[in-house]
N, C-alpha and C positions, 0 to 999 in steps of 0.2 A: 500922196504925201501929206503928212499931218502938220499941225501947227508947230512952230518952233517953240521949244521949251527953254526959257532963259533961266540960268542958274549962276549965282555968284558964289565961288568957293575961295577959301583961304589959299594964298599963293603957295603955301607949303605943300599943297596937294597936286600942284601942276604936273610934276614929273610922274606921279603914280596913277593919275586918273586914266590915261589911255589903257594901261594894263588892267585897271579896275573894270573898265567897261568891257574889255575883251572877256574877262572872267565872268561877267554877268551874262554875256551872250552864251558862254559855255554852260552856265547854270540853266539857262532857258532850254538849251539843247538837251541837257540831262532831264529836265522836267518833261519835255516832250517824249523822250524815250521811256521815262517812267510811266507816263500816261499810256503809251502803247502796251506796256506790260501790266497796266493796272496796279502799279506799285504806289499806292497812296501814302504809305508810311514814308517812303523816300521823298515823295513830293512834299509832304508835310515838313519834313526835315529841311529840304531845300528852300521852301518858303520861309521857314523860320530863319534860316541863314541869310536869305535875301533881306528880310525885315531888319535884322540886326546890322549886317554889314552896310547896307545902303544908308541906314540912318546914321551910322558912325561917320560916313563920308560926306554927309550933308545932302543926300538924295532922298529927301523926305517922301516925295511922291512914290518913288520906287519902294521905299520901306513900307508904305501903306499897301502897295500892291503885293509885296511879299507876305504881309499879314493876311491879305485876302486869299492868297494861294494856300497858305498854311491852314486857314479856317475851312476853306472849301475842300481841302484834302481830308480833313477830319471827318467830313460827312460825305465824301466821295462824290462831289458835285463837279464832274468833268467839264460841263459847259462854263462854269464860273472860273475854273482854272485856266481854260483856254482863253477866255476873255481877258483875264489878268495878264497872261503872258503876251498876248497880242498888244496890250497897252504898254507893257514894258518894252517890247521890241520897237514900237512906234516912238516911245519916249527916247530911247537910246539913239534911234536913227535921227531924231530931230532935236537933240539937246544942243543948246548953244551955251557953252561954259565960259565964264569970265573969271579970271583969277585976280584977287586984290590982296 
């Protein structure tokens, strides 16, 4: 188990964050499938989506990891992609969100 990641978000996000996190898990599953198929174009697109979406919702660390996935997909660096998605999975599993 990883360290807890504390995050404070606007209370207006409280109702939508659970679904947001479920969708990010779905994104990770799609990236893993795309890796199996060596579809780096799709991985690049999904990384870009993660970067923007996560940043918009206040998940800066996830946004940075989305950018790393996007960049790694451009040069087909599978180990870097795997490392980033593992970090995302760990982050989501250990995030402690407070709403104010």
